[in-house]
N, CA, C, O and the ligand as a Tripos MOL2 file, in Angstrom:
@<TRIPOS>MOLECULE
protein
  277   275    70     0     0
PROTEIN
NO_CHARGES

@<TRIPOS>ATOM
      1 N        -156.4750 -109.6680 -142.1770 N.3       1 MET1
      2 CA       -155.9260 -111.0230 -142.0600 C.3       1 MET1
      3 C        -154.3950 -110.9750 -142.1600 C.2       1 MET1
      4 O        -153.8400 -110.6950 -143.2220 O.2       1 MET1
      5 N        -153.7440 -111.2470 -141.0640 N.am      2 GLU2
      6 CA       -152.2850 -111.2290 -141.1050 C.3       2 GLU2
      7 C        -151.7110 -112.5630 -140.6910 C.2       2 GLU2
      8 O        -151.8580 -113.0080 -139.5520 O.2       2 GLU2
      9 N        -151.0720 -113.1700 -141.6230 N.am      3 GLN3
     10 CA       -150.4560 -114.4480 -141.3350 C.3       3 GLN3
     11 C        -148.9790 -114.3870 -141.6440 C.2       3 GLN3
     12 O        -148.5600 -113.8200 -142.6530 O.2       3 GLN3
     13 N        -148.2010 -114.9760 -140.7680 N.am      4 PHE4
     14 CA       -146.7710 -115.0100 -141.0380 C.3       4 PHE4
     15 C        -146.4230 -116.2640 -141.8180 C.2       4 PHE4
     16 O        -146.4040 -117.3630 -141.2650 O.2       4 PHE4
     17 N        -146.1540 -116.1010 -143.0810 N.am      5 GLU5
     18 CA       -145.8380 -117.2360 -143.9350 C.3       5 GLU5
     19 C        -144.3930 -117.1830 -144.4090 C.2       5 GLU5
     20 O        -143.7710 -118.2220 -144.6310 O.2       5 GLU5
     21 N        -143.8660 -115.9920 -144.5620 N.am      6 SER6
     22 CA       -142.5540 -115.7500 -145.1770 C.3       6 SER6
     23 C        -142.4230 -116.5660 -146.4600 C.2       6 SER6
     24 O        -143.3810 -116.6800 -147.2250 O.2       6 SER6
     25 N        -141.2590 -117.1240 -146.6940 N.am      7 PHE7
     26 CA       -141.1150 -117.8700 -147.9490 C.3       7 PHE7
     27 C        -140.9200 -119.3420 -147.6510 C.2       7 PHE7
     28 O        -139.9020 -119.9300 -148.0140 O.2       7 PHE7
     29 N        -141.8540 -119.9060 -147.0200 N.am      8 LYS8
     30 CA       -141.7660 -121.3240 -146.6950 C.3       8 LYS8
     31 C        -142.0100 -122.1710 -147.9310 C.2       8 LYS8
     32 O        -142.8730 -121.8640 -148.7540 O.2       8 LYS8
     33 N        -141.2470 -123.2270 -148.0460 N.am      9 ALA9
     34 CA       -141.4900 -124.1710 -149.1260 C.3       9 ALA9
     35 C        -142.6190 -125.0930 -148.7090 C.2       9 ALA9
     36 O        -142.6060 -125.6320 -147.6030 O.2       9 ALA9
     37 N        -143.5800 -125.2760 -149.5720 N.am     10 SER10
     38 CA       -144.6530 -126.1980 -149.2360 C.3      10 SER10
     39 C        -144.4940 -127.5070 -150.0050 C.2      10 SER10
     40 O        -144.9950 -128.5520 -149.5900 O.2      10 SER10
     41 N        -143.7920 -127.4310 -151.1240 N.am     11 GLN11
     42 CA       -143.5260 -128.6380 -151.9000 C.3      11 GLN11
     43 C        -142.0880 -128.6350 -152.3880 C.2      11 GLN11
     44 O        -141.5680 -127.6130 -152.8360 O.2      11 GLN11
     45 N        -141.4650 -129.7810 -152.2940 N.am     12 LEU12
     46 CA       -140.1090 -129.9250 -152.8030 C.3      12 LEU12
     47 C        -140.0070 -131.2320 -153.5760 C.2      12 LEU12
     48 O        -140.7740 -132.1690 -153.3570 O.2      12 LEU12
     49 N        -139.0410 -131.2670 -154.4830 N.am     13 TYR13
     50 CA       -138.8630 -132.4910 -155.2520 C.3      13 TYR13
     51 C        -138.2090 -133.5680 -154.3950 C.2      13 TYR13
     52 O        -137.1900 -133.3250 -153.7500 O.2      13 TYR13
     53 N        -138.7950 -134.7440 -154.3930 N.am     14 CYS14
     54 CA       -138.2550 -135.8640 -153.6320 C.3      14 CYS14
     55 C        -137.7440 -136.9260 -154.6010 C.2      14 CYS14
     56 O        -138.4600 -137.3810 -155.4930 O.2      14 CYS14
     57 N        -136.4900 -137.3020 -154.3990 N.am     15 ARG15
     58 CA       -135.9080 -138.3130 -155.2980 C.3      15 ARG15
     59 C        -136.5490 -139.6760 -155.0960 C.2      15 ARG15
     60 O        -136.8090 -140.4040 -156.0540 O.2      15 ARG15
     61 N        -136.7980 -140.0080 -153.8440 N.am     16 LYS16
     62 CA       -137.3800 -141.3220 -153.5680 C.3      16 LYS16
     63 C        -138.7640 -141.4560 -154.1750 C.2      16 LYS16
     64 O        -139.0970 -142.4770 -154.7770 O.2      16 LYS16
     65 N        -139.5640 -140.4140 -154.0100 N.am     17 CYS17
     66 CA       -140.9220 -140.4620 -154.5430 C.3      17 CYS17
     67 C        -140.9420 -140.0920 -156.0230 C.2      17 CYS17
     68 O        -141.9450 -140.2950 -156.7080 O.2      17 CYS17
     69 N        -139.8150 -139.5410 -156.5170 N.am     18 ALA18
     70 CA       -139.6750 -139.1680 -157.9240 C.3      18 ALA18
     71 C        -140.7010 -138.1410 -158.3700 C.2      18 ALA18
     72 O        -141.1240 -138.1410 -159.5260 O.2      18 ALA18
     73 N        -141.1000 -137.2680 -157.4610 N.am     19 LYS19
     74 CA       -141.9850 -136.1610 -157.8250 C.3      19 LYS19
     75 C        -141.9750 -135.1150 -156.7280 C.2      19 LYS19
     76 O        -141.4110 -135.3240 -155.6550 O.2      19 LYS19
     77 N        -142.6040 -133.9920 -157.0090 N.am     20 SER20
     78 CA       -142.7350 -132.9600 -155.9920 C.3      20 SER20
     79 C        -143.6950 -133.4230 -154.9200 C.2      20 SER20
     80 O        -144.8080 -133.8620 -155.2080 O.2      20 SER20
     81 N        -143.2470 -133.3180 -153.6670 N.am     21 MET21
     82 CA       -144.0690 -133.7930 -152.5610 C.3      21 MET21
     83 C        -144.2900 -132.6740 -151.5530 C.2      21 MET21
     84 O        -143.4280 -131.8120 -151.3810 O.2      21 MET21
     85 N        -145.4250 -132.6840 -150.8970 N.am     22 PRO22
     86 CA       -145.6200 -131.7440 -149.7940 C.3      22 PRO22
     87 C        -144.6070 -132.0570 -148.6930 C.2      22 PRO22
     88 O        -144.2780 -133.2200 -148.4580 O.2      22 PRO22
     89 N        -144.1230 -131.0300 -148.0320 N.am     23 VAL23
     90 CA       -143.1300 -131.2500 -146.9870 C.3      23 VAL23
     91 C        -143.6640 -130.7380 -145.6600 C.2      23 VAL23
     92 O        -144.5270 -129.8620 -145.6050 O.2      23 VAL23
     93 N        -143.1230 -131.3130 -144.5960 N.am     24 ARG24
     94 CA       -143.4180 -130.7270 -143.2930 C.3      24 ARG24
     95 C        -142.1120 -130.3010 -142.6590 C.2      24 ARG24
     96 O        -141.0440 -130.8430 -142.9440 O.2      24 ARG24
     97 N        -142.2330 -129.3090 -141.7890 N.am     25 GLU25
     98 CA       -141.0700 -128.6760 -141.2200 C.3      25 GLU25
     99 C        -140.7850 -129.2520 -139.8500 C.2      25 GLU25
    100 O        -141.7010 -129.4550 -139.0530 O.2      25 GLU25
    101 N        -139.5320 -129.5120 -139.5750 N.am     26 ARG26
    102 CA       -139.1680 -129.9960 -138.2530 C.3      26 ARG26
    103 C        -137.9900 -129.1810 -137.7320 C.2      26 ARG26
    104 O        -137.0330 -128.9110 -138.4580 O.2      26 ARG26
    105 N        -138.0760 -128.8000 -136.4850 N.am     27 LEU27
    106 CA       -136.9780 -128.0560 -135.8840 C.3      27 LEU27
    107 C        -135.7940 -128.9920 -135.6890 C.2      27 LEU27
    108 O        -135.8850 -129.9930 -134.9780 O.2      27 LEU27
    109 N        -134.6900 -128.6530 -136.3280 N.am     28 LEU28
    110 CA       -133.5430 -129.5520 -136.3460 C.3      28 LEU28
    111 C        -132.4980 -129.1410 -135.3210 C.2      28 LEU28
    112 O        -131.9410 -129.9800 -134.6130 O.2      28 LEU28
    113 N        -132.2400 -127.8470 -135.2500 N.am     29 LEU29
    114 CA       -131.1230 -127.3810 -134.4460 C.3      29 LEU29
    115 C        -131.4190 -125.9710 -133.9540 C.2      29 LEU29
    116 O        -131.9220 -125.1270 -134.6960 O.2      29 LEU29
    117 N        -131.1000 -125.7390 -132.7060 N.am     30 ILE30
    118 CA       -131.2560 -124.3860 -132.1730 C.3      30 ILE30
    119 C        -129.8840 -123.8240 -131.8540 C.2      30 ILE30
    120 O        -129.1770 -124.3460 -130.9920 O.2      30 ILE30
    121 N        -129.5160 -122.7820 -132.5360 N.am     31 LEU31
    122 CA       -128.2300 -122.1320 -132.3210 C.3      31 LEU31
    123 C        -128.4710 -120.7810 -131.6590 C.2      31 LEU31
    124 O        -129.5910 -120.2690 -131.6700 O.2      31 LEU31
    125 N        -127.4060 -120.2000 -131.0770 N.am     32 PRO32
    126 CA       -127.5820 -118.9150 -130.3880 C.3      32 PRO32
    127 C        -128.1750 -117.8270 -131.2800 C.2      32 PRO32
    128 O        -128.9370 -116.9840 -130.8060 O.2      32 PRO32
    129 N        -127.8300 -117.8400 -132.5600 N.am     33 ASP33
    130 CA       -128.2850 -116.7490 -133.4170 C.3      33 ASP33
    131 C        -129.3020 -117.1800 -134.4650 C.2      33 ASP33
    132 O        -129.8060 -116.3550 -135.2260 O.2      33 ASP33
    133 N        -129.6050 -118.4820 -134.5020 N.am     34 LYS34
    134 CA       -130.6000 -118.9080 -135.4870 C.3      34 LYS34
    135 C        -131.1050 -120.3100 -135.1860 C.2      34 LYS34
    136 O        -130.4640 -121.0870 -134.4790 O.2      34 LYS34
    137 N        -132.2530 -120.6060 -135.7350 N.am     35 ASP35
    138 CA       -132.7930 -121.9590 -135.6700 C.3      35 ASP35
    139 C        -132.6960 -122.5680 -137.0510 C.2      35 ASP35
    140 O        -132.8240 -121.8750 -138.0600 O.2      35 ASP35
    141 N        -132.4690 -123.8730 -137.0870 N.am     36 ILE36
    142 CA       -132.4160 -124.5560 -138.3790 C.3      36 ILE36
    143 C        -133.5530 -125.5630 -138.4480 C.2      36 ILE36
    144 O        -133.6920 -126.4320 -137.5870 O.2      36 ILE36
    145 N        -134.3490 -125.4300 -139.4730 N.am     37 TYR37
    146 CA       -135.4650 -126.3390 -139.6860 C.3      37 TYR37
    147 C        -135.1500 -127.2660 -140.8410 C.2      37 TYR37
    148 O        -134.3990 -126.9280 -141.7570 O.2      37 TYR37
    149 N        -135.7370 -128.4300 -140.7720 N.am     38 GLU38
    150 CA       -135.5230 -129.4190 -141.8120 C.3      38 GLU38
    151 C        -136.8570 -129.6900 -142.4970 C.2      38 GLU38
    152 O        -137.9020 -129.7630 -141.8500 O.2      38 GLU38
    153 N        -136.8010 -129.8360 -143.8040 N.am     39 TYR39
    154 CA       -138.0040 -130.1880 -144.5510 C.3      39 TYR39
    155 C        -138.0400 -131.6850 -144.7810 C.2      39 TYR39
    156 O        -137.1120 -132.2620 -145.3470 O.2      39 TYR39
    157 N        -139.1120 -132.3030 -144.3400 N.am     40 LEU40
    158 CA       -139.2440 -133.7410 -144.5280 C.3      40 LEU40
    159 C        -140.3700 -134.0400 -145.5050 C.2      40 LEU40
    160 O        -141.4440 -133.4410 -145.4470 O.2      40 LEU40
    161 N        -140.1020 -134.9740 -146.3990 N.am     41 CYS41
    162 CA       -141.1280 -135.4280 -147.3300 C.3      41 CYS41
    163 C        -142.2640 -136.0840 -146.5370 C.2      41 CYS41
    164 O        -142.0120 -136.9010 -145.6520 O.2      41 CYS41
    165 N        -143.4970 -135.7310 -146.8510 N.am     42 THR42
    166 CA       -144.6160 -136.3400 -146.1250 C.3      42 THR42
    167 C        -144.8960 -137.7570 -146.6360 C.2      42 THR42
    168 O        -145.6490 -138.5100 -146.0180 O.2      42 THR42
    169 N        -144.2860 -138.1080 -147.7630 N.am     43 GLY43
    170 CA       -144.5050 -139.4440 -148.2970 C.3      43 GLY43
    171 C        -143.5710 -140.4780 -147.6950 C.2      43 GLY43
    172 O        -144.0100 -141.5550 -147.2910 O.2      43 GLY43
    173 N        -142.2650 -140.1500 -147.6320 N.am     44 CYS44
    174 CA       -141.3030 -141.1460 -147.1960 C.3      44 CYS44
    175 C        -140.4280 -140.6460 -146.0480 C.2      44 CYS44
    176 O        -139.5360 -141.3620 -145.5940 O.2      44 CYS44
    177 N        -140.6710 -139.4450 -145.5860 N.am     45 ALA45
    178 CA       -139.9450 -138.8640 -144.4530 C.3      45 ALA45
    179 C        -138.4730 -138.6000 -144.7530 C.2      45 ALA45
    180 O        -137.6740 -138.4180 -143.8340 O.2      45 ALA45
    181 N        -138.1180 -138.5800 -146.0140 N.am     46 GLU46
    182 CA       -136.7580 -138.2210 -146.4030 C.3      46 GLU46
    183 C        -136.5400 -136.7230 -146.1850 C.2      46 GLU46
    184 O        -137.4450 -135.9160 -146.3970 O.2      46 GLU46
    185 N        -135.3250 -136.3660 -145.7580 N.am     47 SER47
    186 CA       -135.0030 -134.9560 -145.6010 C.3      47 SER47
    187 C        -134.7670 -134.3260 -146.9740 C.2      47 SER47
    188 O        -133.9220 -134.7930 -147.7380 O.2      47 SER47
    189 N        -135.5130 -133.2690 -147.2840 N.am     48 LEU48
    190 CA       -135.4310 -132.6810 -148.6240 C.3      48 LEU48
    191 C        -134.7560 -131.3220 -148.6320 C.2      48 LEU48
    192 O        -134.5010 -130.7510 -149.6930 O.2      48 LEU48
    193 N        -134.4690 -130.8100 -147.4550 N.am     49 GLY49
    194 CA       -133.8260 -129.5000 -147.4400 C.3      49 GLY49
    195 C        -133.8660 -128.8920 -146.0700 C.2      49 GLY49
    196 O        -134.4440 -129.4530 -145.1400 O.2      49 GLY49
    197 N        -133.2440 -127.7270 -145.9490 N.am     50 GLN50
    198 CA       -133.2000 -127.0500 -144.6650 C.3      50 GLN50
    199 C        -133.4910 -125.5810 -144.8350 C.2      50 GLN50
    200 O        -133.3350 -125.0040 -145.9110 O.2      50 GLN50
    201 N        -133.9170 -125.0000 -143.7400 N.am     51 ARG51
    202 CA       -134.1950 -123.5730 -143.7440 C.3      51 ARG51
    203 C        -133.6380 -122.9960 -142.4570 C.2      51 ARG51
    204 O        -133.7540 -123.5950 -141.3880 O.2      51 ARG51
    205 N        -133.0400 -121.8380 -142.5740 N.am     52 GLU52
    206 CA       -132.5190 -121.1710 -141.3900 C.3      52 GLU52
    207 C        -133.4030 -119.9900 -141.0360 C.2      52 GLU52
    208 O        -133.7840 -119.1960 -141.8960 O.2      52 GLU52
    209 N        -133.7170 -119.8900 -139.7720 N.am     53 VAL53
    210 CA       -134.4690 -118.7390 -139.2940 C.3      53 VAL53
    211 C        -133.5780 -117.9730 -138.3330 C.2      53 VAL53
    212 O        -133.2670 -118.4490 -137.2410 O.2      53 VAL53
    213 N        -133.1740 -116.7920 -138.7460 N.am     54 THR54
    214 CA       -132.2800 -116.0110 -137.9020 C.3      54 THR54
    215 C        -133.0710 -115.2420 -136.8600 C.2      54 THR54
    216 O        -134.2930 -115.1260 -136.9490 O.2      54 THR54
    217 N        -132.3700 -114.7280 -135.8870 N.am     55 LEU55
    218 CA       -133.0280 -113.9220 -134.8550 C.3      55 LEU55
    219 C        -133.7230 -112.7210 -135.4670 C.2      55 LEU55
    220 O        -134.7970 -112.3180 -135.0210 O.2      55 LEU55
    221 N        -133.1060 -112.1530 -136.4860 N.am     56 ALA56
    222 CA       -133.7140 -111.0050 -137.1490 C.3      56 ALA56
    223 C        -135.0550 -111.4020 -137.7680 C.2      56 ALA56
    224 O        -136.0270 -110.6490 -137.7060 O.2      56 ALA56
    225 N        -135.0940 -112.5920 -138.3620 N.am     57 ASP57
    226 CA       -136.3470 -113.0860 -138.9330 C.3      57 ASP57
    227 C        -137.4020 -113.2200 -137.8500 C.2      57 ASP57
    228 O        -138.5580 -112.8390 -138.0310 O.2      57 ASP57
    229 N        -136.9760 -113.7740 -136.7120 N.am     58 LYS58
    230 CA       -137.9230 -113.9900 -135.6220 C.3      58 LYS58
    231 C        -138.4500 -112.6730 -135.0900 C.2      58 LYS58
    232 O        -139.6270 -112.5470 -134.7510 O.2      58 LYS58
    233 N        -137.5600 -111.6930 -135.0230 N.am     59 ARG59
    234 CA       -137.9840 -110.3910 -134.5350 C.3      59 ARG59
    235 C        -139.0190 -109.7940 -135.4870 C.2      59 ARG59
    236 O        -140.0170 -109.2160 -135.0570 O.2      59 ARG59
    237 N        -138.7660 -109.9430 -136.7680 N.am     60 LEU60
    238 CA       -139.7240 -109.4810 -137.7630 C.3      60 LEU60
    239 C        -141.0630 -110.1820 -137.5750 C.2      60 LEU60
    240 O        -142.1240 -109.5600 -137.6260 O.2      60 LEU60
    241 N        -140.9880 -111.4890 -137.3570 N.am     61 ALA61
    242 CA       -142.2060 -112.2680 -137.2080 C.3      61 ALA61
    243 C        -142.9990 -111.8060 -135.9960 C.2      61 ALA61
    244 O        -144.2260 -111.7170 -136.0460 O.2      61 ALA61
    245 N        -142.2970 -111.5120 -134.9090 N.am     62 SER62
    246 CA       -143.0140 -111.0870 -133.7120 C.3      62 SER62
    247 C        -143.5680 -109.6810 -133.8890 C.2      62 SER62
    248 O        -144.5880 -109.3310 -133.2960 O.2      62 SER62
    249 N        -142.8980 -108.8810 -134.7020 N.am     63 LEU63
    250 CA       -143.4270 -107.5470 -134.9960 C.3      63 LEU63
    251 C        -144.7320 -107.6540 -135.7700 C.2      63 LEU63
    252 O        -145.6410 -106.8410 -135.5980 O.2      63 LEU63
    253 N        -144.8090 -108.6550 -136.6140 N.am     64 ARG64
    254 CA       -146.0270 -108.8150 -137.4110 C.3      64 ARG64
    255 C        -147.1510 -109.4210 -136.5980 C.2      64 ARG64
    256 O        -148.3160 -109.3670 -136.9910 O.2      64 ARG64
    257 N        -146.7950 -109.9990 -135.4630 N.am     65 LYS65
    258 CA       -147.8310 -110.5920 -134.6090 C.3      65 LYS65
    259 C        -147.7460 -109.9710 -133.2210 C.2      65 LYS65
    260 O        -147.3640 -110.6450 -132.2650 O.2      65 LYS65
    261 N        -148.0920 -108.7200 -133.1020 N.am     66 PRO66
    262 CA       -147.8710 -108.0070 -131.8420 C.3      66 PRO66
    263 C        -148.6900 -108.5410 -130.6800 C.2      66 PRO66
    264 O        -148.3320 -108.3170 -129.5240 O.2      66 PRO66
    265 N        -149.7640 -109.2320 -130.9580 N.am     67 ARG67
    266 CA       -150.6330 -109.6590 -129.8600 C.3      67 ARG67
    267 C        -150.2720 -111.0140 -129.2930 C.2      67 ARG67
    268 O        -150.8830 -111.4620 -128.3230 O.2      67 ARG67
    269 N        -149.2950 -111.6680 -129.8770 N.am     68 ARG68
    270 CA       -148.9760 -113.0130 -129.4150 C.3      68 ARG68
    271 C        -148.1560 -112.9500 -128.1280 C.2      68 ARG68
    272 O        -147.0800 -112.3520 -128.1250 O.2      68 ARG68
    273 N        -148.6160 -113.5270 -127.0710 N.am     69 ARG69
    274 CA       -147.8800 -113.5740 -125.8070 C.3      69 ARG69
    275 C        -147.8890 -114.9570 -125.2200 C.2      69 ARG69
    276 O        -147.3160 -115.1800 -124.1540 O.2      69 ARG69
    277 ZN       -140.5640 -138.8210 -150.6090 Zn       70 ZN70
@<TRIPOS>BOND
     1     1     2 1
     2     2     3 1
     3     3     4 2
     4     3     5 am
     5     5     6 1
     6     6     7 1
     7     7     8 2
     8     7     9 am
     9     9    10 1
    10    10    11 1
    11    11    12 2
    12    11    13 am
    13    13    14 1
    14    14    15 1
    15    15    16 2
    16    15    17 am
    17    17    18 1
    18    18    19 1
    19    19    20 2
    20    19    21 am
    21    21    22 1
    22    22    23 1
    23    23    24 2
    24    23    25 am
    25    25    26 1
    26    26    27 1
    27    27    28 2
    28    27    29 am
    29    29    30 1
    30    30    31 1
    31    31    32 2
    32    31    33 am
    33    33    34 1
    34    34    35 1
    35    35    36 2
    36    35    37 am
    37    37    38 1
    38    38    39 1
    39    39    40 2
    40    39    41 am
    41    41    42 1
    42    42    43 1
    43    43    44 2
    44    43    45 am
    45    45    46 1
    46    46    47 1
    47    47    48 2
    48    47    49 am
    49    49    50 1
    50    50    51 1
    51    51    52 2
    52    51    53 am
    53    53    54 1
    54    54    55 1
    55    55    56 2
    56    55    57 am
    57    57    58 1
    58    58    59 1
    59    59    60 2
    60    59    61 am
    61    61    62 1
    62    62    63 1
    63    63    64 2
    64    63    65 am
    65    65    66 1
    66    66    67 1
    67    67    68 2
    68    67    69 am
    69    69    70 1
    70    70    71 1
    71    71    72 2
    72    71    73 am
    73    73    74 1
    74    74    75 1
    75    75    76 2
    76    75    77 am
    77    77    78 1
    78    78    79 1
    79    79    80 2
    80    79    81 am
    81    81    82 1
    82    82    83 1
    83    83    84 2
    84    83    85 am
    85    85    86 1
    86    86    87 1
    87    87    88 2
    88    87    89 am
    89    89    90 1
    90    90    91 1
    91    91    92 2
    92    91    93 am
    93    93    94 1
    94    94    95 1
    95    95    96 2
    96    95    97 am
    97    97    98 1
    98    98    99 1
    99    99   100 2
   100    99   101 am
   101   101   102 1
   102   102   103 1
   103   103   104 2
   104   103   105 am
   105   105   106 1
   106   106   107 1
   107   107   108 2
   108   107   109 am
   109   109   110 1
   110   110   111 1
   111   111   112 2
   112   111   113 am
   113   113   114 1
   114   114   115 1
   115   115   116 2
   116   115   117 am
   117   117   118 1
   118   118   119 1
   119   119   120 2
   120   119   121 am
   121   121   122 1
   122   122   123 1
   123   123   124 2
   124   123   125 am
   125   125   126 1
   126   126   127 1
   127   127   128 2
   128   127   129 am
   129   129   130 1
   130   130   131 1
   131   131   132 2
   132   131   133 am
   133   133   134 1
   134   134   135 1
   135   135   136 2
   136   135   137 am
   137   137   138 1
   138   138   139 1
   139   139   140 2
   140   139   141 am
   141   141   142 1
   142   142   143 1
   143   143   144 2
   144   143   145 am
   145   145   146 1
   146   146   147 1
   147   147   148 2
   148   147   149 am
   149   149   150 1
   150   150   151 1
   151   151   152 2
   152   151   153 am
   153   153   154 1
   154   154   155 1
   155   155   156 2
   156   155   157 am
   157   157   158 1
   158   158   159 1
   159   159   160 2
   160   159   161 am
   161   161   162 1
   162   162   163 1
   163   163   164 2
   164   163   165 am
   165   165   166 1
   166   166   167 1
   167   167   168 2
   168   167   169 am
   169   169   170 1
   170   170   171 1
   171   171   172 2
   172   171   173 am
   173   173   174 1
   174   174   175 1
   175   175   176 2
   176   175   177 am
   177   177   178 1
   178   178   179 1
   179   179   180 2
   180   179   181 am
   181   181   182 1
   182   182   183 1
   183   183   184 2
   184   183   185 am
   185   185   186 1
   186   186   187 1
   187   187   188 2
   188   187   189 am
   189   189   190 1
   190   190   191 1
   191   191   192 2
   192   191   193 am
   193   193   194 1
   194   194   195 1
   195   195   196 2
   196   195   197 am
   197   197   198 1
   198   198   199 1
   199   199   200 2
   200   199   201 am
   201   201   202 1
   202   202   203 1
   203   203   204 2
   204   203   205 am
   205   205   206 1
   206   206   207 1
   207   207   208 2
   208   207   209 am
   209   209   210 1
   210   210   211 1
   211   211   212 2
   212   211   213 am
   213   213   214 1
   214   214   215 1
   215   215   216 2
   216   215   217 am
   217   217   218 1
   218   218   219 1
   219   219   220 2
   220   219   221 am
   221   221   222 1
   222   222   223 1
   223   223   224 2
   224   223   225 am
   225   225   226 1
   226   226   227 1
   227   227   228 2
   228   227   229 am
   229   229   230 1
   230   230   231 1
   231   231   232 2
   232   231   233 am
   233   233   234 1
   234   234   235 1
   235   235   236 2
   236   235   237 am
   237   237   238 1
   238   238   239 1
   239   239   240 2
   240   239   241 am
   241   241   242 1
   242   242   243 1
   243   243   244 2
   244   243   245 am
   245   245   246 1
   246   246   247 1
   247   247   248 2
   248   247   249 am
   249   249   250 1
   250   250   251 1
   251   251   252 2
   252   251   253 am
   253   253   254 1
   254   254   255 1
   255   255   256 2
   256   255   257 am
   257   257   258 1
   258   258   259 1
   259   259   260 2
   260   259   261 am
   261   261   262 1
   262   262   263 1
   263   263   264 2
   264   263   265 am
   265   265   266 1
   266   266   267 1
   267   267   268 2
   268   267   269 am
   269   269   270 1
   270   270   271 1
   271   271   272 2
   272   271   273 am
   273   273   274 1
   274   274   275 1
   275   275   276 2
@<TRIPOS>SUBSTRUCTURE
     1 MET1         2 RESIDUE 1 A MET
     2 GLU2         6 RESIDUE 1 A GLU
     3 GLN3        10 RESIDUE 1 A GLN
     4 PHE4        14 RESIDUE 1 A PHE
     5 GLU5        18 RESIDUE 1 A GLU
     6 SER6        22 RESIDUE 1 A SER
     7 PHE7        26 RESIDUE 1 A PHE
     8 LYS8        30 RESIDUE 1 A LYS
     9 ALA9        34 RESIDUE 1 A ALA
    10 SER10       38 RESIDUE 1 A SER
    11 GLN11       42 RESIDUE 1 A GLN
    12 LEU12       46 RESIDUE 1 A LEU
    13 TYR13       50 RESIDUE 1 A TYR
    14 CYS14       54 RESIDUE 1 A CYS
    15 ARG15       58 RESIDUE 1 A ARG
    16 LYS16       62 RESIDUE 1 A LYS
    17 CYS17       66 RESIDUE 1 A CYS
    18 ALA18       70 RESIDUE 1 A ALA
    19 LYS19       74 RESIDUE 1 A LYS
    20 SER20       78 RESIDUE 1 A SER
    21 MET21       82 RESIDUE 1 A MET
    22 PRO22       86 RESIDUE 1 A PRO
    23 VAL23       90 RESIDUE 1 A VAL
    24 ARG24       94 RESIDUE 1 A ARG
    25 GLU25       98 RESIDUE 1 A GLU
    26 ARG26      102 RESIDUE 1 A ARG
    27 LEU27      106 RESIDUE 1 A LEU
    28 LEU28      110 RESIDUE 1 A LEU
    29 LEU29      114 RESIDUE 1 A LEU
    30 ILE30      118 RESIDUE 1 A ILE
    31 LEU31      122 RESIDUE 1 A LEU
    32 PRO32      126 RESIDUE 1 A PRO
    33 ASP33      130 RESIDUE 1 A ASP
    34 LYS34      134 RESIDUE 1 A LYS
    35 ASP35      138 RESIDUE 1 A ASP
    36 ILE36      142 RESIDUE 1 A ILE
    37 TYR37      146 RESIDUE 1 A TYR
    38 GLU38      150 RESIDUE 1 A GLU
    39 TYR39      154 RESIDUE 1 A TYR
    40 LEU40      158 RESIDUE 1 A LEU
    41 CYS41      162 RESIDUE 1 A CYS
    42 THR42      166 RESIDUE 1 A THR
    43 GLY43      170 RESIDUE 1 A GLY
    44 CYS44      174 RESIDUE 1 A CYS
    45 ALA45      178 RESIDUE 1 A ALA
    46 GLU46      182 RESIDUE 1 A GLU
    47 SER47      186 RESIDUE 1 A SER
    48 LEU48      190 RESIDUE 1 A LEU
    49 GLY49      194 RESIDUE 1 A GLY
    50 GLN50      198 RESIDUE 1 A GLN
    51 ARG51      202 RESIDUE 1 A ARG
    52 GLU52      206 RESIDUE 1 A GLU
    53 VAL53      210 RESIDUE 1 A VAL
    54 THR54      214 RESIDUE 1 A THR
    55 LEU55      218 RESIDUE 1 A LEU
    56 ALA56      222 RESIDUE 1 A ALA
    57 ASP57      226 RESIDUE 1 A ASP
    58 LYS58      230 RESIDUE 1 A LYS
    59 ARG59      234 RESIDUE 1 A ARG
    60 LEU60      238 RESIDUE 1 A LEU
    61 ALA61      242 RESIDUE 1 A ALA
    62 SER62      246 RESIDUE 1 A SER
    63 LEU63      250 RESIDUE 1 A LEU
    64 ARG64      254 RESIDUE 1 A ARG
    65 LYS65      258 RESIDUE 1 A LYS
    66 PRO66      262 RESIDUE 1 A PRO
    67 ARG67      266 RESIDUE 1 A ARG
    68 ARG68      270 RESIDUE 1 A ARG
    69 ARG69      274 RESIDUE 1 A ARG
    70 ZN70       277 GROUP 0 **** ****
């Protein structure tokens, strides 16, 4: 069983909801050398943080999933 999870945040503290909330990831920006994702609260859709995925990360991810085409 091989799944690419890396270190994704699944819950972050939301000020509006005043507690840790599950988040969903949204692609915010695509740059030449990296993608930027935004974490949105599933309760109120507030932006709770960002994550950068560099090309190196993506290459690693594709190495871990050799059959994906
Ligand atoms: Zn919230």
